[in-house]
N, C-alpha and C positions, 0 to 999 in steps of 0.2 A: 179567461186567458188574456193576458195583456198584449198590447200591440207589439211589444218587443218579443214576447214569446212567439207570436204568429210569424214575425219576420225571421226569427232564428229557426223555427220549425221548417220554413221554406228553404233553408240552406242545408238541411240534413243531407248527408252524402255529397256535399259540395266542398271544394277547397276554400278555406277561410284564412285570413290573417287577423291575429288578435294582438293588440297593444295593451299591456297590463299597466296597472297603476304604478308599478315599480320600474317601468320603462322597457320591459322586455317585449320582443316581437316574436310571436310564436305562430308558425304556419303549419296547417294540417287539414285533414278531412274531418268535418264536423259529423260526429256519429250519434250524438244525443245530447239532451239537456233536461234539467229538472225545473221544478217550480221556483227555485232560488236562482235560476239562470246559470248554475254550474254547468259547464260543457265538457263533453268527452271528445278528444281529438285522436285520430288514428294516423299512423305514419307521419308524425309531426316532428318538427325541428325548430330550434330557436336560431334566429339570425342575430348574431352578436356583431354590432357595428364598432368600428375602430377607425380613428383618423390615420393611424400608421400602417395597418396591415389589411385594410379592406374588411369585407364582411365574412365572418366565419359561420358555418352552419353546423350546429351541434345537434346531433340526432337525439330525440327524446322518445320516439316510439309511440305507445299508447299513453295519453296524458290527460289529466283533469285540470281545468282552470276554474277556480272559484268565481262565481258570478260577481261577488263584491270586489274582485281584483281586476275586472276587465274595464278598461277605459274606452276602447274602440274595437268593434268587430266588423269586418268587411269581407265580402266575397272576393276571392282571388281569381283573376283572369290568368289561367295557367299559360296560355299562349303568349301573352304579353310578358308575364313574369319569366318565362323560359328564355326570352330574348335578352334579358338583362344579364350582363356578366358581373355578378355580385362581388367577385374577387377584386374587381377594379374600382368598386364604389368605396369612397372614403367619407366617413361621417362620425361626429361625436355620438356616443351613446345617448339615448334619451334620459332625461333626468326623472326622478320620482315625482309623482303628482302630489302636491301638498294641498290638503283640504282646509 
């Protein structure tokens, strides 16, 4: 088991935020992963950033993110995250990662 697997195993049943290679920000509860680092998220949603209208949250429900499409995975502090008024945040969407 790689160090990355061990770290992600420790986050099972915890809220996480994932930024994908195509610039998406997906938030949900990590429920499982496999040897390829594909992850299963429960009760998840995508935060869609916009400079004009703030952040929109699109409900996704149960969702799988391929391991080779993840750029960053981080544990989400729900207390801090809950204090942010995302509708008032303005930002350009992230650009695709170019390898």
